[in-house]
C-alpha positions in Angstrom: -0.4 0.1 -0.1 1.4 3.6 -1.2 0.1 7.0 -0.5 -1.5 8.7 2.3 -3.1 6.2 4.4 -4.5 8.8 6.8 -5.3 13.0 5.6 -6.5 15.5 8.6 -7.7 19.1 6.9 -8.3 21.9 9.4 -9.5 19.3 11.7 -12.1 20.9 14.7 -13.6 18.4 17.4 -15.9 20.2 20.6 -16.6 17.9 24.0 -20.0 19.3 25.4 -19.5 23.0 23.7 -16.1 23.1 24.5 -13.6 22.6 21.3 -10.9 20.6 22.1 -9.1 19.9 18.9 -8.9 23.2 17.2 -7.7 23.4 13.2 -5.1 20.1 13.0 -3.8 19.3 9.7 -1.5 16.9 9.1 -0.9 13.4 7.2 0.3 9.9 7.4 2.0 8.3 4.6 0.6 4.6 4.4 3.0 1.9 6.6 4.7 4.7 8.4 4.4 5.3 12.4 3.5 8.4 13.6 3.9 9.5 17.1 1.7 12.0 18.9 2.8 13.5 22.0 1.9 16.6 23.9 0.8 17.5 27.8 -2.6 16.0 29.4 -5.2 18.2 27.6 -3.2 18.6 24.1 -5.7 17.0 22.1 -4.0 13.7 21.6 -6.7 10.9 22.4 -9.4 13.4 20.8 -7.2 13.2 17.8 -7.5 9.6 18.2 -11.4 9.2 18.7 -11.9 11.2 15.8 -9.4 9.6 12.7 -11.4 6.1 14.6 -15.1 8.1 13.8 -16.1 7.6 17.2 -15.8 11.6 17.7 -17.5 13.7 14.8 -15.7 16.8 13.7 -16.9 20.5 14.2 -15.0 21.9 11.2 -12.9 20.4 9.0 -12.3 16.5 7.2 -10.9 13.6 8.2 -10.0 10.8 5.0 -8.6 7.6 5.2 -7.1 6.6 1.7 -9.3 8.4 -0.5 -12.6 8.2 1.5 -14.2 10.6 3.3 -14.5 9.0 7.1 -18.3 11.4 7.0 -19.7 9.1 4.4 -18.5 5.9 5.4 -20.7 4.0 7.7 -19.6 2.0 11.4 -18.7 -1.2 9.8 -17.1 -0.1 7.1 -14.7 2.3 9.1 -14.0 -0.7 11.5 -12.8 -2.4 8.8 -9.9 0.0 8.0 -9.0 0.9 11.7 -8.8 -0.4 14.0 -8.4 1.6 17.7 -6.8 0.1 20.9 -8.2 2.2 24.2 -5.2 2.8 27.1 -7.6 0.7 29.3 -9.0 -3.3 28.8 -11.7 -5.0 31.2 -10.1 -6.9 33.6 -12.7 -9.5 34.5 -14.3 -10.7 31.4 -14.4 -14.9 31.4 -13.0 -15.2 28.1 -9.6 -17.0 26.3 -8.0 -15.2 24.7 -8.5 -16.9 21.3 -12.1 -15.3 22.0 -10.9 -11.9 22.9 -8.8 -12.0 19.7 -12.0 -13.1 17.8 -14.1 -9.9 18.8 -11.9 -8.3 16.3 -13.3 -10.1 13.1 -16.6 -8.8 13.8 -16.5 -6.6 11.1 -15.8 -9.3 8.3 -18.9 -11.7 9.9 -21.8 -12.7 8.1 -21.5 -12.5 4.7 -17.4 -11.3 4.2 -16.2 -13.8 6.4 -16.5 -17.7 7.0 -15.7 -19.5 10.5 -12.3 -20.6 9.0 -11.3 -17.4 7.7 -12.3 -16.0 11.2 -10.2 -18.7 12.6 -7.2 -17.9 10.0 -7.4 -14.2 10.6 -7.5 -14.8 15.0 -4.3 -17.2 14.3 -2.4 -14.8 11.5 -3.0 -11.6 14.6 -1.5 -13.5 17.6 1.3 -14.8 15.3 1.7 -11.3 14.0 1.3 -9.5 17.1 3.5 -12.0 18.8 1.6 -13.4 21.0 0.7 -17.0 19.7 2.0 -18.9 22.6 -1.0 -17.2 24.7 -3.7 -19.1 23.0 -5.9 -20.9 24.7 -4.9 -19.2 27.6 -7.8 -17.3 30.1 -7.4 -13.4 29.8 -7.9 -13.2 33.3 -4.4 -14.6 34.0 -2.7 -12.6 32.2 0.2 -10.2 32.6 0.0 -6.5 31.7 2.4 -7.0 28.7 0.7 -9.9 27.8 -2.7 -8.1 27.6 -1.3 -5.6 25.0 -0.1 -7.9 23.0 -3.4 -10.0 23.1 -5.0 -6.2 22.8 -3.4 -5.8 19.7 -3.9 -9.2 17.7 -7.4 -8.2 18.3 -6.9 -5.1 16.6 -4.5 -6.9 13.6 -8.0 -9.2 13.2 -10.1 -6.8 11.9 -7.3 -6.3 9.2 -7.1 -2.5 9.7 -5.2 -0.7 6.9 -4.7 1.8 10.4 -4.4 0.9 13.6 -5.3 3.7 16.5 -3.1 3.4 20.1 -4.0 5.6 22.5 -0.9 5.1 25.4 0.2 1.6 24.6 2.9 1.5 27.2 0.3 2.7 30.2 1.3 1.0 33.5 3.4 -1.3 32.2 7.1 -2.4 33.1 10.2 -1.3 31.3 10.7 -4.4 29.1 7.1 -4.9 28.4 7.4 -1.3 27.3 9.7 -1.8 24.9 8.4 -5.3 23.3 4.9 -3.5 22.9 6.4 -0.9 21.1 9.5 -3.2 19.0 6.0 -5.1 18.2 4.1 -1.7 17.0 7.0 -0.4 14.4 7.5 -3.9 13.0 4.0 -4.5 11.9 4.1 -3.0 8.4 0.9 -0.9 8.8 -0.1 2.5 9.3 0.2 3.2 12.8 -0.7 6.5 14.7 0.0 6.1 18.5 -0.2 8.6 21.5 2.8 8.2 23.5 3.6 10.0 27.1 7.7 9.1 26.6 9.2 11.4 24.2 12.6 8.8 23.9 9.4 6.2 22.9 8.8 8.2 19.9 12.1 9.2 18.6 12.8 5.6 18.8 10.1 3.6 17.5 8.2 6.2 15.5 9.3 7.7 11.5 7.2 11.0 12.7 6.4 13.1 15.6 3.6 15.4 15.9 3.5 17.8 18.6 0.0 19.0 20.2 -0.3 21.6 22.7 -3.5 23.5 23.7 -5.5 21.2 21.3 -3.6 22.8 18.2 -1.1 20.9 16.0 2.3 22.8 17.3 5.2 20.9 14.7 5.2 17.6 13.4 8.4 16.4 11.6 11.0 13.5 11.8 11.9 13.0 15.8 14.7 15.0 15.9 13.0 17.6 13.9 9.9 17.7 15.7 11.3 17.3 19.5 13.7 20.1 19.3 15.0 21.4 22.7 13.3 24.2 21.4 10.2 22.3 21.1 10.3 20.4 24.3 10.9 23.8 26.2 8.2 25.8 24.9 5.3 22.7 25.4 6.8 21.0 28.0 8.1 23.4 29.8 11.3 21.5 30.8 14.9 21.6 29.6 16.4 18.9 27.6 19.7 18.0 25.5 18.8 16.2 22.0 21.7 13.6 21.8 22.4 10.9 19.5 22.5 7.2 20.0 26.2 5.8 19.4 24.9 2.5 17.6 22.6 4.6 15.0 22.4 8.0 15.2 18.4 8.0 16.5 17.7 11.0 18.8 18.1 10.8 22.2 16.3 13.3 24.8 18.3 13.8 28.0 16.2 15.5 30.6 18.1 18.6 31.9 14.9 20.2 34.2 11.9 21.3 34.8 12.1 25.4 33.3 9.1 26.4 35.5 6.8 29.8 33.9 9.8 30.3 31.6 9.5 29.4 28.0 6.5 27.2 28.7 3.6 27.5 26.1 -0.1 25.7 26.4 -1.3 27.4 23.3 -1.3 26.4 19.6 1.7 27.5 17.7 2.9 27.5 14.0 3.8 23.7 13.3 6.7 24.9 11.2 8.1 27.1 14.0 
């Protein structure tokens, strides 16, 4: 798949009469990983929900490939986009296979036979590095294992675009890295809201920095996550270094800036 997988044009979203996303425009090339970073309340989850068709646009448009999201039905969207939220239920009495099988619902009926559904579940578990968990009880999985199964459930939808909202939330360091390495190696279009700036620098092809509901900057990790940008948006002094093995950006935190240099309002993404 080539071209643009997701195109967002001048998108604004309102919640309870308050504008929480304002005039955001960006493109995600097919097969790439875009990281969304920003302070709490910057609009990361809202943008994901808008791309998933969960929240309607107040103004602007979202396009998936060449299709206007607003013109698509729920099942059509679910066949194109899979969204994995931050939190998953802890008390569901299901096996891993059954949980992953939930992802096949958009394709059931005339579209897929039972054999195709089973193949989709097995393939999704394998792609997520979770084939060894098949048959196990969901309630007995660790946090990292649940993230793997959650990714497998999303992949069972056979989506063109995978949306992840804080996929490393509440995981230990090893599980965080394993999850992100899995996501980066999927080979499909991914848009992920991330909390850790170094995770975004290491695993994403591009990074969009959101602030105050607007797009502050977007570009390759080293450009988007400059010391000046981090100071303005997060109020933190940093040194952006190069990893000795591959030269990728590594962000060293130098200290809190307090009020100096901190901005909670959107700025020109080219600045």
